[in-house]
Phi, psi and omega in degrees: 000132179299150184298318181303329182284338177282340185270147181295156187300331181260019177293141182299340181243026181295333175265007179103165179275153178298142179068029190300311179054230178262003182286146181289153174268159173295157186226341177290131186294324175293325177287321180295318183296320175297313181290329176294317175294322172298312178302319181293324180285324184274341187086002177195149176290155183278168181296161183294327176296320179298316184298311182291330174295316179297315177302322178296317182296313179297315180298314181284323178293330175288323181294332183263002180082006186276325192299321183290344179278346181282125181243337172214120188203138172227135171264111185267044177197165177093314177301155180285343185215163174303320182295323177295315180300331183270004172289124185284144170296314174217161174080189180279148176294142175293157173266125183274119176247098169078003173286140176237173190298331184284349177275354185249137175235127185300329184275319189244352170109212190248135184245139182272179175235357176070020181223295189223011185251124180197167176246125164284113189286358177056039178219119170291147177298331187282352184293331174258157172303154183300325183246032174214087198204142169212158167209153187201156171218159165248118185245129174282312186224143176283162174304157181279343180231135177300338180284355186227042192270357187291129177256329174203145179179169179190147179095014177071217179244018184262191183303133176082010183281167179232126176216134163238126183211162179206132168263187183289000187236328185202161180264146175231146180211150161232148179226090182052047187207176185256342188265134173278121187250141181269137175251199181302141171304125183241348180059217178260016182280135178295154174168182185270135169227133184203160173225151174221133178232126179238357173221168182278347189265340180188182181214168170260138175241132179241132171194153185053028173076021179225135178271125171244117180288132179243129176269107181199116181298151179274160173206161185267138185246350176092201189275057172271144173279141178274137178232155182249135187074016178186178176238121185294136181235188184293150175067026177080011176281183179202153173219181177055044182293146189245151170248030177290173175245121194238136182239000182190144170215153176210150174218140180169214184278171180295150183202182182272105182291329175299314180294322183286321179301307180303318181287327182282314178302320177295318178304303186291329176292318180295322177294316178299331172285325187280334185267000000 
């Protein structure tokens, strides 16, 4: 049975994707639901190449056991509009603070300004267990200033905080801990940065395609909101706002960082080719 025949008559893709030709349709049911929501936000469906790239991300991340660990996640690329890019893969939609359509590029993502633009990820740090946590971003360009290096974070700079950041030379992380740890030198190369904690004694940090074990005891930070392009602080505040360019973020339970990196990097490469 053709896929179109399996979809409700009013499904945005019941008649196929634009430019379908001989290319395969997406088949993952969660992906179809996501693409339908993006199409509703954009006012039109994405190209078949973008749709199949997203489908491959859903399929591959499920095959490696990564998908179920994602609890708040956005693909900040591929969609036709900023509204579509802010449709969540899983979890609640982020709250947009001051981003406009000109800040969004379909191939490379969303760019901050280091001043007043950030996303409230709509996910409390306390939503995950203290020793069962990950967060990640895919960044195309680093912040212009080391003082605004935060890509994602919450809890300020104190005990139990979360930070993903990068200067033009290296990645820095905290993972439900107090100490800022340096990862593999990444220079100006675009790529994935993430942390995953499955024990109280340490966590894994990934940058530059390399996993680095970090010995750093965990602690609880409480009900801080996690923010993207900034670090969430007490009372809904934020600091270290960034002008980086980000194409993906995720928050959730501990997972295989290498598998997530591969799925995200493959996704964004395919989107760049398709657009």
